[in-house]
N, C-alpha and C positions, 0 to 999 in steps of 0.2 A: 504493499502501501505508498502509495504518493501523497506528501503531503506538501501545500504552499501555504504561502500567507500572502495576505494583501492588505492593504488598507488605504484610505484616504478621509476626509473631509466632507464630500460631498457625494451625494450617489454615482454623479458625472464622474469623479475621480475613481470612483468604485469598477466604472464600467472600460473604462479605461486600462486598469490593473487588470480586471478581468480578462479583457481582451490578450493583454499581453503574455497575462499566464496561461492560458492555451494558445499559446501560436506557436505552441512545437507540437502541437497534436494531442496535451494533455486533457483528459477528457473527466473533470470532478464529477461525482454524485451528489457528495454530500457539502454542506457550506454551514459552520459551527461561526455563528455571527454574535457579535457585540458591540453594542452602540447606546451614542447617547440615545435619552430619551428626545432631545432636539431635533435628532436626523428623523429623514422621511422610511419609514420603514416597508410602507409598501410600494416604495418605489425603487429599496434594494431586494428587496423578497420578487419585483418581479423581474428585475434585469437576471438575478441569478435563475429564474423559473421558467426565463425564456431559453436557458442554455440548459434544460434539462437538470437542475444542481436541486436538488431538497436542502431543506431550510431550517436548521434548529437554532433560536435565535433567543437574545435577552438581551433588555437595554441595562446602562451600567455606569458606575460613577466613575467612570474616569476608565480606557482597556487599553491593551500591551501585547505588542507583540518580540517575546524574548522579552529585553529590557528596555525597550523602547515606549515608554509611557506618553499615553496620548489622551488629549481630555476632548470631551465633545465631540468625536471622530465615530468611524466605522473602521473596525479592524476582522476580518474574516479566515479562518482556514479554514481551506479546502485541502477532500479525500476524494480519493478515487474506490473507496473502499467500495466491493460490487453490492447491488442495492438489493441482494438475496441474502447478505449479512447481516442486515440491518434493519429497523424499523422504527419510524416515528408516531407518536400518538400524542396528541393534544387533547388536554381536559380543562375545564373550568368551573370554580368552585362555585356552588350557590348555598346562600344563606351561610358562608362560611362551614360549608361542610366538607374540610382538609380530606379528613380522615376517609372518607369514599367516596370522591375522586382519584384518590391514590390507592387503595385498596381497587378501584377499577382498572387502573394503569396492571398494580401487581397480579392481576387476572390476564389482563390482554398479553405481558412478557411472558406467563406460565404458557401461552396458548400458542405465543409466537416461537420460538424457541426450547429446543427441551433444555439448555445451560443458556444463563441470561445474565447482562450487566444493565445499571440502566446510569446513566449520565444526565439529569435532570438540573431544568429549572423552572423555580419558580417567582410568582409575583406576591402582590405585599398588601396591597392596600389596605381591603379588609382583615385584616391582622392573622395571615393564612400561618398554622405553626407549623413549624417545622421537625418539630418530633412525633406530630399525628401525621405528619406526607412519609416519614421514614416507617411508624408504624403500622399505615395504611399500606404501601406495596409491599412490606413483609408479609400480612397478614392476605391481600388478596395473592400472593408469588404462594404461599404456603411455609415460609421457612425463611431463613437468613437466605440472604441475596445479596450483590455489591450494587451499593449504591454511591456515587458520589455527583456530586454540582454544588451548585450556587442560587441565593435568591434574587432575583435580579437587582439592580439597584437605578437610582435617576436622578445622578450629578448633585446630588446630597440635598434635594430640595424635599424630598420626604412626603410629597405628593400623590405617587403611583407608580413602582416600575411595573414594566411590562415584558411578559414574554410571548414570542408570536414564532411558526411560519406562517408559510404562502397562503392567503385568504382566511386568516384566525389570529387574533392577539388580542391580550388581555392581560389587566392588574391581576385579577383571580384567576389567572389560567398556570396549567401544570405545563410543561415541557417537557417531553422525553426521547430522547435519544436509548430504543433498545437495541442494544446487539449479541450479537449469537457467539458465544462465549466458544463455543467448537470450530470457530474461526477467525478471530481478532480476541486477541488476548488484551485483558482489560485489568491496569491495576494500578493502585496508588495508596496517599498517603495523607491525611487530616495532621496537618504538625502546628504547634501553637511558639512555646519558646518561652513564654513568659513563666517569669516567677514569682511563687506565693510572697504573702510576705503577712506578718503579725498573727495574730491568733486567729483561730479557727473561730468564728460569727454562726451563727440561726437566723434560720430567716423563722419569724416569730408571727407573720402574715401576709401572706399572699395570692393573689389568684392570677393563674392563668401567669403574663408574663410580666407582672405588674406589681410592685414589691411595697407593700404598704408599712413592716417594721420591720427591722433589723435588731436583732436583742431586746425586743420591745418595743426600740425608740423608732421613733420617723427615719422613714430609711435615706429621705432624702436630706434631711438633718445630719443623721451621722455620717455620710457619705461626705457632706461637706467638709465638719466639724472636720473628719478623719482625717483631708487634705488641708484644711488649715486653713480652709474661706472663710470669710464672715455670711453669714447668713442674713437673708434680705426679702423681702415679697418684692422686687424687681422681678423681671422675669429672665427665669435661667434655662430655656431650653436648648441655645444652643453652645452655653456652657455647662450642659452636664451632657450634654452630645461628645462633646470635644472631651473632659474630662474622662469619659466613658473607655475612648480611644487609648488613654494611657493609664487608665489602672482600671481594668474590667476584672470582676470578681470569677472567681474560677469555684464551678460547685462542684463539690467532692462526693466523687463514688465510690462505692466500697471495695468493687469489681475491676475497676479500672482507672484509666486517669481521668484528668478531673475535665470537665467542659466548662468552656468560655463562655459570659454572659457578657454584654457592653449593655450598661447602663445609657440606653438613648436620650429620654426627656426625663425632665423631673415636673411634675404639677406641685405647683406652689399651695394650693389650696388645700391637698389633704397630703402636702409633704412626702409624694410616694414617687416609685420610681417606676420610670418605664423600659423594660427590657429588651433586648431583641431576643428572645429566645424566653422560652418555660422556664420558672423558676418555682418548683412546690413547695407548700406552706411544709415545714422544716427541715429544708435544707441545710448541708453546713456550706458557708461559704470564705472565702475568703481575697482581701486586695491581691494584685499585684502590683509588684519594682512596674515602672518604666520599663520601656524595652531598649537594648545597648547590644552590641555585636553578636552575644552569647545566643541572644536568641534567633539569630542569621546562620548563625551555627548549626543548632539544634537543628532547624529547618534540613538546611543542608545535609547535617547528618543522617537525617531520617527519611530521607530521600536518595541517598548514596545504599542505604541500608535494605530498603527496597529493590532500589536496582539490582545488586549485589545478588538478595536473597529471592526475587521475583521474577525481573525482567531486566535481562541485561541490555538487549536490545532493545528500542523503540522504532516507530515510524513516527510518532508523532505525540504531542507533551500537552493537554489542557489543563489551565490554572484559575482556579478558583479563590481568590485573595481577600480578605476581608478587609471593606475600608477604611476600616479603626486602624488597621497595619499601614497605609496609606501616609491618614493622620499622625500617627506613631511616629513611624520611618523617615517619611521627610524624603531626604533625598537618602537616605539609605535604604530605600526599596526598592531604587534601579539596584543596586550592587547585591539585593536577595535573588531580585529574578536573574538577573545574569549569571548567578552558581546556579539556581537552580536550572539555567537553562543549555550551560556547561554540562549536567550529569549525562544526558542521554544527548548534546549535543544535535537535535533535530529541531525541526521546526517547531514554534512553544505559542501557544496563544493566548490569553486569559481576559479577564476584569477583574476589578473592584465592587462586590457583592456585598451584602447586608446580612447575609449567613450563608454559612457553607454545610453542604453535606459531604460525609464522608468518614472514613473508618481510620481511626488513630492507632498508632503502631502496635501499642495492647491491647486495644479496646472493643469493642465492638462498631456497626454503622451508626453516626446520631446525627443530629445537628446543633452545630457549631458556628462560636464566633471569633473574634481575632483572631481568626486560624489560616491558613496555608493550605488549598485543598489540591495537592497535586497528582495527576490523573495521565497514565501510560497509556499508550495504546500502539501491539502490534500483531500486523495481521500472517496469521500461520501459516 
C-alpha cells in the first residue's frame, strides 16, 4: 500500500496538489482528510469523489503532515488500499444516543470482516461521550476490538466540530474506517507522558463530565487555589481551558495506567468544572506537572516499543494529538511530531483533537485527553 500526503489552504490548491499526486499513475482509493471548520467540506469531498476516492473526514483545531503544523488549512493522506480491504460507515447520534450508534457500528464491523479494526472520528456539540462510543462499539462487536481515533476539533471555537464523508456531514456524527485485519495490520498506542503531582484527591460529586466537588470542596475553587490564582466572579472559561492544558487531571485506575481528563470550562455560578470526558463520582485523581522534554521522550519510547514488538515496518502513520498538548508544548510540539514521524519514516498526517480513542501501552481501549494517539498501517 502506498501513501501520499497533500495539503492546501483552499480547495483549489488541493485540486492542483491532487493532480500532481496522481500524475504518475497513482490511483488512491481512500482519503483521510483533516481540515479547518472554516474550509469548504463539500468542495473537498466532491473533488475527491470525482477521482473515485472515498473520504474519511474530520474538522480540526490545527492539522499537520509529518512535523509541518498548519492552521485553518486542509491536509490529506491518500492511500491506494484495495476497496475490498475497507468499508466506511457514518452514523449520526439522535437525542445524545452515543452508545446505540456506536453499537450499530460495532455490529456493522462484525458483519463486514472476520477480523476488524476501527479508526474513528466523532463529533462533539451535543456532549458526545467518548467512553460510551468505546463501550458501544465493543458491545456491538461482541468483545474487545482495536479502536483508534479522535474527537473532531473546530479551531478552538467550541461551537461544533464535524465529521464527514461524501454527502454526509454532522456535528453529532460518528465516522469510521473499518479495516480488514487479515489484509492490513493496524497497530498503535495512546501515550501521554504527563507526570502526576501532589496527593490523591477524590471526586466527591460529579455527573457525567461535570465535576462539582473535589474532596468536598467546589471543584473550580480548589483548582484555582491549587494553582495559586485569585478567585473572582469574572468570566474565566478561556482561563480554565488553558489551565487544563497545563495541569490536567489524572484519573487513576486499579488495573491500568491513569487516563487523562482536561478541565475545559469553569462555571462561576456553581463553581464546577466541565471536563473533556466523563469522571465518575468517587474517582481518585491527581493533578499533573507542566510538560517538559521528558513527556516527548515517553511518547517516542512508547512508539518505538510498538515498532519493535508489533509492527517493524509501516506504509502510513495517522496521529490524533490532543489540542491541549499543542497549547502546552508550543514550539515543542513540532519536535514531538518530528521524532514520531522518524520512527517508521513513512508519510504521516494528523490533527489536533478534542479527545483521543486508543489503547495505552498497558491498558485497554479507552477515551483519553491530553494524549497522543499514534496509529500505523501496513498492508500484508
